[in-house]
C-alpha positions in Angstrom: -2.8 12.0 5.1 -5.7 11.6 7.5 -5.0 7.9 10.0 -7.3 5.6 10.6 -7.3 5.7 14.5 -8.3 2.0 14.1 -5.2 0.8 12.2 -1.4 1.4 13.7 0.0 4.3 11.8 2.9 2.3 10.4 0.2 -0.1 9.2 -1.2 2.8 7.0 2.5 4.6 5.8 3.3 1.5 4.3 0.0 0.7 2.9 0.5 4.7 0.7 3.8 3.9 -0.1 2.8 0.3 -1.4 0.0 2.5 -3.5 2.4 5.0 -5.1 4.5 2.8 -6.0 1.6 0.2 -8.3 0.6 3.4 -9.4 3.7 4.3 -10.6 4.4 7.5 -8.3 7.1 5.8 -6.9 9.2 3.7 -9.9 11.4 0.3 -9.3 14.9 1.7 -7.9 13.7 5.3 -7.0 14.8 6.4 -3.8 12.6 7.0 -1.0 13.2 9.4 1.8 15.1 9.7 4.5 13.8 8.6 7.9 13.8 11.9 8.9 11.9 13.2 6.0 9.2 10.5 5.9 8.7 11.6 9.0 8.3 15.2 8.2 6.1 14.1 5.4 3.6 12.2 7.2 3.5 13.4 10.5 5.0 10.8 12.5 7.8 9.6 15.1 11.1 9.3 13.4 11.0 5.6 15.0 8.1 4.6 13.1 9.8 6.3 10.2 12.4 3.7 11.1 10.2 0.8 11.5 8.0 1.4 8.2 11.8 1.3 6.6 12.4 -2.2 8.8 9.0 -3.1 7.6 9.7 -2.9 3.7 12.5 -4.4 3.8 11.3 -7.4 4.9 8.5 -7.6 2.5 11.4 -7.5 -0.4 9.5 -4.3 -0.8 12.6 -1.8 -0.7 15.6 -2.3 0.2 19.3 -0.4 2.0 22.0 0.3 -0.4 25.0 1.4 2.7 25.4 5.1 3.2 24.1 5.8 0.1 19.9 5.3 1.1 16.6 2.5 0.9 15.3 2.5 -2.6 12.2 1.0 -4.0 12.6 -2.8 -5.2 13.4 -3.5 -8.7 12.2 -6.7 -8.6 9.1 -5.9 -11.4 7.6 -9.6 -10.5 7.2 -8.0 -6.3 5.8 -5.1 -7.4 3.1 -6.9 -9.7 2.1 -9.1 -6.4 1.8 -6.2 -3.8 -0.9 -4.6 -6.4 -2.1 -8.1 -6.5 -2.2 -8.4 -2.5 -4.4 -5.0 -2.6 -6.7 -5.8 -5.1 -7.8 -9.2 -3.4 -7.8 -7.4 0.5 -10.3 -4.4 -1.4 -12.1 -6.9 -3.1 -12.5 -9.5 0.2 -13.3 -6.0 1.8 -16.4 -5.5 -0.8 -17.8 -8.8 -1.2 -18.0 -9.2 2.5 -19.7 -5.4 2.5 -21.9 -7.2 -0.2 -22.5 -10.4 1.9 -23.5 -8.6 4.5 -26.7 -6.5 2.8 -27.3 -9.8 1.3 -26.4 -9.1 -2.4 -25.9 -12.2 -4.0 -23.4 -12.7 -6.7 -25.8 -11.9 -9.6 -26.4 -9.0 -8.1 -23.4 -8.0 -7.7 -22.2 -8.3 -10.7 -24.8 -6.3 -12.0 -24.0 -3.5 -10.4 -20.2 -3.3 -10.8 -21.0 -3.5 -14.2 -23.6 -1.2 -14.0 -21.0 1.3 -12.4 -18.4 0.5 -15.0 -20.5 1.2 -17.9 -21.5 5.3 -16.2 
């Protein structure tokens, strides 16, 4: 994974894990790698990996079973919520970019329609 220097690494990794959850790479109840394995996978500091797990637990995206590890939430509604939040975030960036270019809503809809049909 290539990191964007303008965004904290832990946020980028959290986004990557969320993407894996909503695309089904990680399924509800799947065990996440240990903090050490996550640090190796993403080539990050182990303390950063710990922070990532803390943040994921605070957001109810994962939970820890003492002595067993950390697991992806089994709440389908939470996964749907993550998906919706990420979609809204992308749409906000897209719409903001289109507004900067001065492109109106109807033209955006036409462009989207053309893109999806091709």
